[in-house]
N, C-alpha and C positions, 0 to 999 in steps of 0.2 A: 580485636578478635574475641567474640563473646564466649564461646565454648570451645575451647582449644581442641578437645578430642571430638567435637561434633561430627566431623566427617567420618569418623572411625565407628561412631556408636549409632548413628541414625541412618536409615536407608532413604534412598531417594523415593520421594512420593510427590505425584503431580496430579493436577486436576484430571477428573474423568469426564467421559462423556455419558449423556443419557442414551439408552438403547436405540439403535438405528430405527427399529420398527416403530418407536414412538416419535423421534424427532423428525423423520421425513414427512410428517403429517402437518408440519407448521413451519413458519419462517422465523421463529424466535431462537435466540441463543440456547445451546444446550450443553453448555459446559457447566460442571458442578463444581462449584468453588470448594477450596480447602477450609477447614476450620481454622479459627484464630491460632489455637495451639498447635495444629499441624503446620501452619505457615511458618510460625516461630520456630518450630523445629528444623524446617527445611532452611530457614535463614542461618540457624546455627551450624549448618554444614559447611558454609563458607570458610574457606581456609585463611582469608585475608593474605593471600600470597605476597611475598616481598616484591614480586613483579606481577601485577594483576592482569593476566592476559585476557580476562573479559573486557578490559578496557579496549583492547586492540580490536575486538569483535563488535564494539558498540559504536555506531557512527555518531551518535550525539553525546558521547563521552560521559555516560551515566557514571556515577561514583557508586558503583555496585558494591563493593565491600562495606563501604561506609553505611549505606542504608540497609543492608543486610544485618550489621552489627545492631542498628537501631531498632530493627523489627524484632530481632531476638531479645532485646532488653525490654521490649514492649514501649518503647518510645515511638510511637506511630506518627505523632504530630511532626517531630523533627526528621522522620523519615520521609514524610510528605514534602517538607521544605526542602530537603536535600534533593530529592527526586525531581521536583519541580524547578530546581536551579538550572537543570541541564536540558529538560524535556518539557515542552509546553503541554503535550498531550499524551500522558503516559497510559491513560485508559485506552487509547487507540493502539498504541504499540504493544501493550500488554495482551492485546486481543489479536492482532493481525500481523505482528512482526514474526518472522521465522526464526528469531532469537539467535543471531551469530555469535552473541555473548556466550550462549551456553555451548556452543560448539568450541569456543576458545577456553572455556573454563578448565583449569588443571585437573579437576575430577573427571573431565570428559575423557582423559587419557585411559580410565577404566570404564567408560560408558556410563558414568553416574554423575553427570554435571549438576551443580546446585539449580534448583528450579527458579531461575532469575526471572524468566517472563511472568510466572505465575505470581511471584512476590511483588513485582512491579505492579501488576494489575490489581492486586489485593492493596497495596498502599494507596493508589489513586482512587479505587471504589470506596475505600474506607474514609478517605479525606472528604469525598463528596458526601457521604452519608453523615459524617460528623459536622458538616457545614464550614469545614476548614477553607474550602476553595470558594473565594468570593471575587467579585470584581475589583480589580486594582487599578482605578484611574489615576492618571498622572497628577502630581501635585502643582505642576506648572505647564503652560503651553508654549511651545517653542516658535509658533507662527509660521511653521513650515507644512506644506501639503503633500502628501504622497499618495500616489495611485497604484494600487496592486491589481494586476489583471489575472484572474483565477483564485478561487478559493478552496483548492485543494490543500493538503497538509503543508507545502511550502508556502503558499500564499497566506494561510491562516498563522502559521508560526511567525512569518516576517511581520504581518500586520499587528499581532499582538504585542511582539517586541518594541515596534516603533511607536505604537499607540501608548505604551507604558512609559516612554521617555518623552511624551508631551507633543507628538506630531499628530497633525490631523489626517487620519488614514481613511481612504476610501477604497474599497474592494468591490471590483467589477466582476459579476458572475453571470455567464450567459444563460445559466438554467434558474428555475425557480427557487432553489435553495442552495445554501452554501455547503461545501464539503468535497467538491470534485469527485474523485473515483471513491472516497469514503462514503458519499452519499448516493452515487449513482452507479458505481462499479462493483464494490464489495457486497456480497449479499447480506441480507439482515441476519441470517442464521450465524454469521461470523461477527458481524458488528451491527448492533441495532441503532437506528439512526436517531434515537433520543439521546444518545451520547454525543453525537455531533451537534445536534440541535442545542444541546445544553451548553456546550463550549462556545457556539456562535452567540447564544444569548449573553454568556459572560462577557465576550468581547464587545457586543453592542453596548452593554453597560459601561465599558471602559472607554468609549468613545469611537469605536470603529463604525464607520458607515458602510452599510451593505447596499449595493445597487444590483438588484436581481433583473433577469432578463436582459442584461446589458452586456451584448456581445460586441466586444471591441473589435473594430475592422469590419463589422457588418451593420449593426444598428447604432453604434456609438463610434464616432469617427477618431481613429487613432490620434489625428493630428490635435483634436480637442484636448487630449490628455497632455500633449507636449506643450500646449499653450497654458493649459490651466493648473499645472502641478509643478512643484519644485524638483520632484524626482518621481520615476516610474519604475515598478518592478515587474517583469514579465514572468509569471509563474502559472501559465496556462497548460502545462503538461506536455506529453508526447502523445498525441491522439491520433496520428496517422497509423492505421493498422497494417500489418503485413498481409498482403493478398496472396492468393493461389491462382495464378493466371494459367490455368490448364483447360483442355477442351471441356466443354460443359459447364464452365463457370457461370454463364448466363442463366442457368436454369433456376426456376423458382424453388425456394426451400434451402438455399445456401446463404448464411448470413454471418456477419462478423459477430464475435462474441459481445463486443460493446455495443451492438444493436439489440441484443438478446437480454443481457443482464439488467441495463437500467430500467427496461420496460417492467420487469419483475419487482424492482425496488419501488418503482412508481405505484405499482398496484398494491403493494404491501402497505404503502405510505399514504394511500388515497390520493395520489396524483393523477392528473389525466395522462393517458398513456399515448405517446407520440408515434405516428405512422401505424401501419397495418400490424395487428398483433402477431407475434412470433411465440408460439407455444410448443411445448414438447409433448403435450397430452396425447396419449395413444399413439405414440410415433416411435419409430426406431431412430435413435439419435446417434450421430458420429460426431465427435468432437476431435478436431484436428490441432494438436498442440498440447504438450505435456505439462506445462507450468502451472502457476497458481491460478491464472484466468481459466485455464481449461478445466481445473478441479471445481472452480466455481460454477462453471457451466454444468458440470455433472450433477452437483448438489442441487442446483436449480432445476435441471431437467427431471430428476428423480422425484422432487416434490411437486413438479407438475404432472406427474403421472406418465412419464416416458414407458413405452414397452420394453425398450432395452436402451442401454448406453454404452457405447464403445469409445475408447480414447486411442488415438493413433499419435505416436511420436517417432519422428524420423530418427532420432538419436538411438544408439544402442542402449540396451537395458543396463543402467548403472549397477555397481556391485551392491550387494546387501549391506556391506559394511566398509568403510573406509580403512585404508592403512594409516593409522595414527602417526606412525613415525614419519610418513611423507606429507601429511596434511595438517596435522594440528600445529598451531591453533588457528589455522585458516578455515574457511568455510568449505566442507569436503563435498565431493561429489559421491552421491550413494542414492540408493533407491529410497524415496520418500513416499509414504502412503498416507494420503490425507483423510480426514473424517468423511470427505465426499466419496472418495475411492471405496471406503468401507461400506458405503450405503447401496452399493450395486453397480459397478462399472467393470466391463472387460477392458484390459490394457494391452496394447500391441506396440511393441518397440522395433526400431529398425525397419519402419514401413514407410513407403512413399505412395502418395495417391497420384496416379498418372492421368486419370480423367473421371469426369462425372458422366452419367447418362441417365435418361429418365423417359417419361412419356407424357404427352399433353404439356410439355413445358415444365413439368414437375420433376425434380431429382428423384431417382429411385434406387440407384447403384453406384457405389464407388468401385473403381477398378484400381487395385493396389498391387504392390510387389514389394518384396523384401529387398533390402539394400545392403550393400557391402560397406566397409569402412570408409570408403570414398564417396558414399551416398549414390553409387550407381545401382541401378536395378539389376538383380541377380536373375538371368534367364531361368524360366521354368518355376519361378516362385510366385507367379501372378495369382491373384485370387480376387474374389468380389465380396462386397459387403452390401447387404440391403440397408437402404436408409430412407426416411422421409424428411429428415431435417439434419443439415450439417452445419456445424458451428465452428468458424475459424477463429482459433485462439493461438495464434502463432507469434504473439508479441506485437510490438509497435516499432516503427522504423524511425520516426522523428516527430516533432511538432508539425502541426498543420502550417504550411507556408502561405497559403492564399489568405488574403484579408489582412490581418494586423501585421504580421511580420513583413509581407510584401510592401505594405504602405509605409512602414517605419523604414524598411531598407537596411535592417540590421545585418551584420555579417554572420554568416553560418560556418560551423566546422565541417570537416569532410564527411561526417556522418549526417549532416543536415540539421544538427541542433544549433540553438542560438550560441554564438561564440562568445565566451567570457571564462576568465580564470577563477580559481577558487580563493583567491586573495581578496580581489576587489568586487567580483561578480560584475564588472562594468560591461555593458555590450560595446559596440563601435559606435553608437549614438551618444552623445553627450547627455548625462542625467538619466540614462536608461539602464537599469540593471536586470538581471535575470537569475533565476534559481530553480531548483528542483528538476523534474523531468525534462522541462523546457531546454535546460542547460546541459545535464548530464545523460539524457535519454532516459528510457524506461527503466525504473528502478524501484526501491523499496520506500515504504511510508517513513521509515526511520531515516533514511537519507534525505528525504524531501524536508523533513523537520529540521535536520541539521543545516541544510542548504539555506532554508528560509531564515533560520537564526543567524547564520553567518552573514547573509546578504543584509539583513537588517543592521548589523554591526557596520557594514560598509556604507550603507545609506546614510546612517546616522552621523558617521565620521564625515561623509561628503557633505551633509547638510550643515553641520555644526562645527566642523573644524576638528572634533575629537568626540569620543564617544565612552560610556561607561557600559555599553552592552558587551556581554561575552561573545566570544567567537565560538 
């Protein structure tokens, strides 16, 4: 513990945002970093608790008090080494993770947790700036070949771990670039794609072979992987979106969020846009779904020039503050307002959309009603919303079963995810493993990294009889 009285003497200070009036004019990141001195002061606030509850909140088991102390002392290089010992991609989580570690921080009992996420991001960015992050090719080759299907955070973490212990790793990605939702889901204003591309280049230098436009089960036979590789890891995510099958669903202008968001990412990064353009320009937009994906739709729609944006959530409005004695150190249910909400969106809670209507095949109106605690429509609360574009952001129900999974014949769990435990990550098919959202369902980037690392541990032990990789 660097400064024993730091948490008493120093107030919490976090990164700020550039003004909304400026940031909505572009798709670049708009977070203003803390200075080195301010970051060290924030690290000094860490109490180095006897039981570090921040560990319970961090899926990748970051040694948070350790690198906080190193930052406070100015030992940035050791802080970077410590941080990367548990997290392959801290510059990703330092930008898009919701920071359950901060919710679990002891100082959060007084609503002043250590700015863990900001410190993490600063360590990673400084390590890149100083040239400390370089390719780490293996010193020997195992002679084993591993195929990884999907290049999201789970697939990338698994690939990097396995490549560094000497396996020949091939990553099969159905799109033109690696990254999964990091590349094609999360908007650039939250995560610029140069960070993802930089990591992919590092991994390629470490020996990972990336196969792009390679859709396993579609233009790459799944059986070829079974024949040509010693192990396979399925990390293709949970991409089947939750639909809203109500009257009028067939009208034009109603789209899934993950048809809308990737198009804008491709425009920003000068890639060809697939399908008919979906644009919010000069339209009244309604986003159905109150999670992070819905928030991303709001920020993107505002930047495209929407006339208005309304977000609907069927759940009741959460409390402004949680009851710490009931929730801490667990992730609390409370009202969360994102940077995108602040840019201009109306939010409605406890609302059900009953039907869509329109004219000439184009959606024009949402017919809604308030709902009670059992999600039943309350008579007399019906109302209408004008709209030209509806974005369905209600989450994902499972991986896509058609194609690869059906061909392989892997067992599924009751929710439709690929069945495997968190010890071996083995599927029902010999030498086939799975990790990330494809196994656990829709989740966070940080959980995907954890599962990718743990799956790599199991694959290496399966191939070699033992492993030095961490779990």
